[in-house]
KOLKOLZA-966157 format. One record per residue (C-alpha): residue in one letter; x, y, z. Coordinates in pm, whole numbers, padded with zeros to 5 digits, always signed. Example, Ala and Ser with C-alpha at 12.3 -4.5 7.8 and 13.67 -1.06 7.14 Angstrom:
BEGIN
A+01230-00450+00780
S+01367-00106+00714
This chain:
BEGIN
X-11145-04962+14288
X-11142-04639+14221
X-10788-04451+14081
X-10668-04150+13795
X-10444-04144+13527
X-10280-03895+13460
X-10209-03678+13114
X-09868-03907+13151
X-09994-04207+13236
X-09943-04172+13533
X-10164-04367+13788
X-10240-04236+14206
X-10514-04194+14446
X-10550-04615+14480
X-10797-04723+14628
X-11050-04996+14774
X-11380-04877+14770
X-11561-05313+14824
X-11316-05506+14975
X-11311-05848+14899
X-11332-06060+15279
X-11078-06271+15100
X-10702-06003+15175
X-10538-06166+14881
X-10779-06067+14619
X-10705-05763+14733
X-10371-05772+14725
X-10388-05836+14402
X-10592-05601+14259
X-10422-05316+14362
X-10064-05502+14272
X-10206-05568+13892
X-10301-05219+13891
X-09962-05114+14080
X-09780-05313+13885
X-09876-05165+13523
X-09792-04821+13683
X-09780-04572+13513
X-10029-04726+13209
X-10102-04561+12866
X-10110-04221+12891
X-10409-03986+12775
X-10520-03885+12451
X-10415-03512+12406
X-10728-03354+12332
X-10796-03518+12670
X-11065-03241+12837
X-10831-03306+13230
X-10521-03330+13365
X-10638-03655+13551
X-10947-03913+13445
X-11152-04103+13721
X-11203-04454+13671
X-11394-04767+13903
X-11250-05137+13815
X-11445-05440+13945
X-11203-05710+13934
X-11468-06032+13995
X-11246-06399+14108
X-11392-06755+14038
X-11720-06647+13899
X-11875-06369+13611
X-12001-06024+13661
X-12368-05943+13679
X-12596-05901+13365
X-12667-05629+13262
């Protein structure tokens, strides 16, 4: 999933980039982010008006080792 967090903590441009084959997982991931909107604002010293994030949700599996 990708999205932007703005200076005031609002979340926008939420997109599912690599969807699960189980639609309920996609919906749950989107709803989790939407339910946290707005989130914590960006720090005042952050240089841009928004920050771009990419996150991965894992369901009943472990993330790959790094």
